[in-house]
C-alpha positions in Angstrom: 79.0 -96.6 208.0 76.3 -97.0 205.6 75.8 -100.6 203.8 74.8 -99.0 200.6 76.5 -99.8 197.4 77.2 -96.8 194.8 78.4 -96.7 191.2 79.9 -93.3 189.9 79.5 -93.1 186.0 80.8 -90.3 183.5 82.0 -89.6 180.1 85.6 -88.0 179.9 87.3 -86.3 177.3 90.2 -83.2 177.6 89.5 -82.9 181.1 92.9 -83.6 182.6 93.3 -80.3 184.6 90.3 -80.9 186.5 90.9 -84.6 187.2 92.6 -83.9 190.7 89.7 -82.0 192.0 87.1 -84.6 190.6 89.4 -87.6 192.2 89.3 -85.6 195.7 85.4 -85.3 195.4 85.3 -89.0 194.5 87.2 -89.7 197.7 84.9 -87.8 199.7 81.8 -89.3 198.5 83.0 -92.8 198.5 83.3 -92.5 202.4 79.5 -92.6 202.5 79.3 -95.9 201.1 80.5 -99.3 202.1 81.2 -100.3 198.7 81.4 -98.4 195.4 82.9 -98.5 191.7 83.4 -96.1 189.3 83.0 -96.7 185.6 84.4 -93.8 183.1 84.0 -93.9 179.5 86.8 -91.8 177.9 86.8 -90.4 174.4 89.7 -89.5 172.4 91.5 -86.5 174.3 94.4 -84.3 173.2 95.6 -83.5 176.8 96.7 -85.4 179.6 93.4 -87.1 180.4 94.2 -90.6 179.7 97.5 -90.7 181.4 96.0 -89.2 184.4 93.1 -91.6 184.5 95.7 -94.6 184.1 97.6 -93.5 187.1 94.4 -93.0 189.3 93.4 -96.6 188.2 96.4 -98.0 189.4 95.9 -96.1 192.8 92.3 -97.0 193.0 91.4 -100.4 191.3 87.7 -100.0 191.8 88.0 -97.7 188.6 87.1 -99.2 185.4 88.0 -97.3 182.3 86.4 -97.6 178.7 88.2 -96.1 176.3 87.1 -95.5 172.9 
């Protein structure tokens, strides 16, 4: 396993229907690093984006949400 660290950052708005696939990709990517963190800036969404992110955050404490 690599000793490298990774920070996955992004912005999120109205993309609830894509988040399951994104989380699956993050899980695959994170296996390449010994340590990683996820920082997402969330703007006001009219779908289930925030609820899905908060659920994922409860499962993966490496996720930090910044909600506008």
